[in-house]
C-alpha positions, 0 to 999 in steps of 0.5 A: 496054136496061134499067139497074140503078141499083145503090143502089136494088135490081134484082130478077130475078123468075120466076113460073110455076103450076109452078115449082120452082127457078131456076137463075142465072148473073151476070157483071158486068164492064167492057170491051167488052160480051160480049166481055169477059164475066167475073166469075161468080156462080151462085144457085139459087132454090127457088119460094115461091107459084110464085114466085122472085126474085133481087136482084143491085143490092149485087153490082153495086154492088161494081164501081162505085168512083167517084174524082175529082180534077178530070177527069170520068170515070164508068164504067159496068159489064155486066151479063149473066144467063142462067136456067135453069127447074125445073118439076114434072117439067120439066128446064130448059135454059139460055136466051139471055143477058139484057144490062143496064147497071150504074150507081151510081144510084138511085130515090126509093120512088115510083119503084116497083121497078127504077127506070130513070132513063131519059133522055138527060140524067143530071141532074134540073135543067133550070136550070143556075146556074154561076160567070159565066166557067166552063164547064158540064159535063153528062152524058149517056147516050151509048146515047140522045144524039147532040148537045150544042149551046151556043148564045149569045142563039140562036146556035150557040156550040159543039157536041158530036156523042155516039155510042154505044159497046159500051165500059163506059167510054164509056157516060156522057159529060162534055160541058164547053165549058171545056178539062178543066173548067177555072174559071179563064182561067189553068188553061185557058192551063196547060192549053192548054200555054201560059204564063200571065203575069199583069198589070194590064191583063188582069186589067180585061180579065177582069173587062169580057169573060167566055170561053165565054159561053153562055145555053142548052144543047139536048140532043138524045136519041132521044126528043126535046130538052131545053132547059137554060137556063144562069145565070152569077153573078159574085161579087166579095166571096167566094170561090166554091167548085165541090161536085161529087158523085154524083147520082141517076143515078150522074153526078157533077154540079156544084153552086156555093156563091157566098157567106159560108165559115166555115171551122172544126176540131174536134179529137180527142185521146187522153190518159194520165197520166204518171209524173213522179217521179224520185228523189223528186221531179218537174219541175213543167214536164213534163206529167202529162197526156200527149197520146198522139195527137191530130189534127183535122177540118176543116169548112166552113160554105157559103152558096149565094147566091139560087137558083131553086127548080128547084134544090130537086131538085138540094139533095136528092140532094147531100145523099143522095150518098155521094160529094162533092168540093171544088175549094179552092186548086186541089185537088180534096179528098173531103168529107162532107156533115155536115147531117143535114138540109134544108127544101125552100125554095120562092120563095113561102113563103121569096122568096129561096132560099138553102142553108146546107150544113155539110161535114167534109174526108174526112181528117184534117188531120194526115197520117197515111196509113200 
């Protein structure tokens, strides 16, 4: 089944030497394919130079909204359309339905029209860098993926069977080796219903041993097997941060920032000139320049640490993403990438690859939600 990656245009084109016009009925909906068909749009296009073209990407994108609170889930949409072609002196009849699947992904210019991103593994990189003892969560297309296997030194440590579905909320599956994607042992204990009791002995144990250890992931698809190499990094000096973003395939993807983080606050205010005269005099302790409103935005400058060159595509997609989140102080908070440029680095030119990215929290510091 073809995909509509809605951040790029998707064209439905009709060509005939006797073409007069085309009527199009478009349905965009969630739920069970065909059964829950709803949200009808009707279009008519007159032929120009024997061609009639409809672009549906913008309409599809209106139904693709993203939220992320630490729980990995992304819904796609079903797209059904049928058409009626009017030829010279020939009245048309409605065709059978053409069925598509909608993702909030995109293609690059060189990918051409109607990019598909037609792979089982829904990410560009086959090398994964993660925090030591943290899970590796990957997204797969359930229509083409059959199994995901985690291995350590050639021995299987975890496997997950993947099955297809006719429900829109099951077209993407996030496979993880952890419990609900928890990055710390304490979180996993709590989410599993246990009670965490910290101790010096347990802290020493955590430093010595890691949980869910693996170095390779195999993604079995209908077109072959994709091998992912996993590199686990430990960091004892700085606090690592995990950023999650919507990648070019329209799914959630993680990237870790291991090194130094700088925090800053920028404020913005509105002022007015206040009258302080009372009975022909004034109190010098009262503000003549009075603040009407004041709020701020907090920013972070993140450093990745040393990454392989294969991650250039990942940083590119993060830079282009419209939806990003950061896990900080046990909370998942929305951010915006404010760095407007990215100079690609290579091992040949730069030897060691470290990226510095500036992000801004996507909310005001003072709660003003009304």
